[in-house]
C-alpha positions in Angstrom: 36.7 108.0 -9.7 39.6 108.7 -7.3 43.3 108.7 -7.1 43.2 105.1 -5.8 40.5 103.9 -8.2 41.3 100.7 -10.1 40.0 99.1 -13.3 38.6 95.9 -11.7 35.4 94.1 -12.4 32.3 95.4 -10.7 30.4 93.2 -8.4 27.0 93.4 -6.7 28.7 94.0 -3.3 30.7 97.0 -4.5 28.9 100.2 -5.4 29.8 101.6 -8.8 30.8 105.3 -8.3 28.7 107.7 -10.3 29.2 111.4 -11.3 27.0 113.8 -13.1 27.8 116.5 -15.7 25.8 119.8 -16.1 26.2 122.8 -18.3 25.9 126.4 -17.0 22.3 127.6 -17.5 21.8 130.7 -19.7 18.8 132.1 -17.8 17.6 132.6 -14.3 14.8 130.2 -15.0 17.3 127.6 -16.2 19.3 128.1 -13.0 16.3 127.5 -10.9 15.4 124.3 -12.8 19.0 123.1 -12.5 19.0 123.5 -8.8 16.0 121.2 -8.6 17.6 118.7 -10.9 20.7 118.6 -8.8 18.8 118.0 -5.6 17.1 115.0 -7.3 20.3 113.6 -8.5 22.2 114.1 -5.2 20.0 111.3 -3.8 22.3 109.0 -5.8 25.3 110.1 -3.8 27.5 111.2 -6.7 31.3 111.2 -6.2 31.3 114.6 -7.8 29.4 116.9 -10.2 31.1 118.6 -13.2 30.2 121.8 -15.0 31.1 122.4 -18.7 33.0 125.3 -20.0 32.1 127.1 -23.3 34.3 127.7 -26.3 37.1 130.1 -25.5 35.9 130.3 -21.9 32.7 132.0 -23.1 30.7 130.5 -20.1 33.4 131.0 -17.5 31.2 133.2 -15.3 28.3 130.8 -15.5 30.5 127.8 -15.0 32.2 129.2 -11.9 28.8 130.3 -10.5 27.3 126.8 -10.9 30.5 125.3 -9.3 30.1 127.6 -6.3 26.5 126.5 -5.9 27.4 122.8 -6.0 30.1 123.3 -3.4 27.7 125.2 -1.2 25.2 122.4 -1.5 27.8 120.1 0.0 28.9 118.2 -3.1 32.4 117.9 -4.6 32.4 120.0 -7.8 34.7 119.7 -10.8 35.1 122.6 -13.1 35.8 122.0 -16.8 38.8 124.1 -17.8 39.8 124.7 -21.4 43.0 126.4 -22.6 42.7 127.3 -26.3 42.9 131.1 -26.6 44.2 131.4 -23.0 47.5 132.8 -21.7 49.6 131.5 -18.9 48.7 134.6 -16.9 44.9 134.1 -17.4 45.1 130.4 -16.5 47.2 131.2 -13.4 44.6 133.7 -12.2 41.7 131.3 -12.9 43.4 128.4 -11.1 43.9 130.7 -8.1 40.2 131.6 -8.2 39.1 128.0 -8.3 41.4 127.0 -5.5 40.1 129.8 -3.4 36.5 128.6 -4.1 37.4 125.2 -2.7 37.6 123.3 -6.1 39.9 120.3 -5.9 39.0 118.6 -9.2 39.5 119.9 -12.8 38.5 118.5 -16.1 41.4 119.8 -18.3 40.5 120.2 -22.0 41.9 121.8 -25.1 38.5 123.2 -25.9 37.3 125.1 -28.9 37.6 128.7 -29.9 34.4 130.6 -30.7 33.6 130.7 -34.4 35.6 133.3 -36.3 38.6 133.4 -34.0 42.1 132.4 -34.9 44.2 129.9 -32.9 45.7 132.4 -30.4 46.7 131.8 -26.9 49.8 130.1 -25.4 48.4 126.6 -25.2 47.8 124.3 -28.1 47.0 121.0 -26.5 45.3 119.7 -23.4 48.6 118.1 -22.4 50.1 121.6 -22.3 47.4 122.7 -19.9 47.9 119.6 -17.7 51.6 120.1 -17.5 51.1 123.8 -16.6 48.6 123.0 -13.9 50.9 120.5 -12.3 53.9 122.9 -12.5 51.9 125.8 -11.0 49.8 124.0 -8.3 51.5 120.7 -7.6 49.0 118.2 -6.3 46.4 120.8 -5.3 44.0 119.5 -8.0 42.9 116.1 -9.2 43.0 116.4 -13.0 40.6 114.6 -15.3 41.2 114.5 -19.0 39.1 113.5 -22.0 39.4 110.1 -23.7 37.9 109.0 -27.0 37.2 105.2 -27.4 35.9 105.8 -30.9 38.8 108.1 -31.7 38.8 111.9 -31.6 37.2 113.2 -34.9 40.2 115.5 -35.5 42.8 112.8 -34.9 45.2 112.0 -37.7 45.0 108.3 -36.9 43.9 105.9 -34.1 47.5 105.6 -33.0 48.1 109.3 -33.0 44.9 109.7 -30.9 46.2 107.1 -28.4 49.5 108.8 -28.2 47.9 112.2 -27.5 46.0 110.6 -24.6 49.2 109.0 -23.3 50.9 112.5 -23.4 48.1 114.0 -21.3 48.5 111.2 -18.7 52.3 111.5 -18.6 51.9 115.3 -18.2 50.1 114.6 -14.9 46.5 113.6 -15.4 45.0 111.5 -12.6 42.1 109.9 -14.5 40.0 110.2 -17.6 36.4 110.5 -18.7 35.4 109.3 -22.1 33.3 110.8 -24.8 30.0 109.0 -24.8 29.6 105.9 -27.0 27.2 103.0 -27.5 29.7 100.3 -28.3 31.1 98.6 -25.2 33.8 96.9 -27.3 35.2 100.3 -28.3 35.7 101.1 -24.6 37.2 97.7 -23.7 39.7 98.0 -26.6 40.7 101.5 -25.7 41.4 100.5 -22.1 43.4 97.5 -23.3 45.5 99.8 -25.6 46.0 102.3 -22.7 47.2 99.5 -20.4 49.5 98.2 -23.1 51.3 101.5 -23.0 51.9 101.0 -19.3 49.3 103.6 -18.1 47.2 102.6 -15.2 44.9 105.7 -14.8 41.2 105.0 -14.3 39.2 105.5 -17.5 35.6 106.2 -16.6 33.0 105.8 -19.4 30.8 108.8 -20.2 27.2 107.8 -20.5 24.6 109.7 -22.6 21.0 109.0 -21.7 18.8 108.9 -24.8 16.3 111.7 -24.4 15.2 112.2 -28.0 16.3 111.0 -31.5 16.9 114.4 -33.2 18.9 115.8 -30.3 21.0 112.7 -30.0 21.8 112.5 -33.7 22.7 116.2 -33.9 25.1 115.9 -30.9 26.6 112.7 -32.1 27.2 114.0 -35.6 28.9 117.1 -34.1 31.2 115.3 -31.7 32.0 112.1 -33.7 30.2 109.7 -31.5 28.9 106.7 -33.4 25.3 105.7 -33.2 25.1 102.0 -34.3 22.9 101.6 -37.4 20.3 99.4 -35.6 19.9 102.0 -32.9 19.6 104.9 -35.4 17.0 103.0 -37.4 14.9 102.1 -34.3 14.9 105.7 -33.1 13.9 107.0 -36.6 11.1 104.4 -36.7 9.6 105.7 -33.5 9.0 109.1 -35.1 7.6 111.6 -32.5 6.7 108.8 -30.0 8.8 110.3 -27.2 7.6 107.7 -24.6 8.7 104.8 -26.9 12.1 106.5 -27.6 12.8 106.9 -24.0 11.8 103.4 -23.0 14.0 102.0 -25.8 16.8 104.3 -24.8 16.6 103.2 -21.2 16.9 99.6 -22.3 19.8 100.3 -24.6 21.9 102.5 -22.3 21.2 100.3 -19.2 22.5 97.3 -21.1 25.6 99.3 -22.1 26.2 100.2 -18.5 25.9 96.6 -17.4 28.5 95.6 -20.1 30.8 98.4 -18.9 30.6 97.4 -15.3 31.3 93.8 -16.2 34.3 95.0 -18.2 35.7 96.6 -15.1 34.7 100.3 -15.6 35.7 102.1 -12.3 32.7 104.4 -12.5 30.0 105.9 -14.7 29.9 109.6 -15.6 26.4 110.7 -16.8 25.9 113.5 -19.2 22.6 114.7 -17.8 21.8 117.5 -20.2 20.6 119.4 -17.1 17.7 116.9 -16.7 17.2 114.3 -14.1 14.5 111.8 -15.2 16.5 109.7 -17.7 19.6 109.6 -15.5 17.5 108.7 -12.4 15.8 105.9 -14.4 19.1 104.5 -15.4 20.4 104.6 -11.9 17.3 102.9 -10.6 17.5 100.2 -13.3 21.2 99.6 -12.5 20.7 99.6 -8.8 23.1 102.5 -8.3 
């Protein structure tokens, strides 16, 4: 995904760009494991690696530490950056810190407040954050925003969700990464709707490898990602047979990626869950 990326059909002669997402580890042991995972995934020559940001900036220290490590390892790093509960002064200071670190790519999000907190802060929407970053830093950062092919779970309507995405783009976003999904038609329709609004930003699908049934269902229920009934039932039927779940998941997600590439996806963004095996297996299957 780049400033010049286009939504054109993939071909065997053109390498599909990939990127990987990690979350900041909570322990020293987790940090050591993540370093090994990153080295394994770097073999796939990612365009960049992103690091998530906890509710209300709760993981800021860990996020920035992981970003520093990725940069030191010679890879382009994108820091997630949420704004709920933040002030203009705090965002300005964090942008300066990220710029000094050498970060040139941000994933700008509204984010969530920790449980029990009120709304607070001087930003209410991701579009407010995007506009502020552009006003403060010009073109210093490539700004990614989130997209929801299956509609944001808090959206008033599909049209309202589409307009919210358009507002983020018009505020200055360069490209978008989607929430994960398992229905290629949802992605194709979303891109068609975006183009109908006259927006030509690259929309990169987020890909979730299937590591386990319980984990996937819990995440999906929390974030509003739809698991098709036939997939859910197959996963449930495998019970505790992890090997069968992962083999089935590899088939399902690889097929999805092929459909997305055929539809013209300008890249694939993998939600690694800080593990390498499933993502590497997908890359191998897809010839990435």
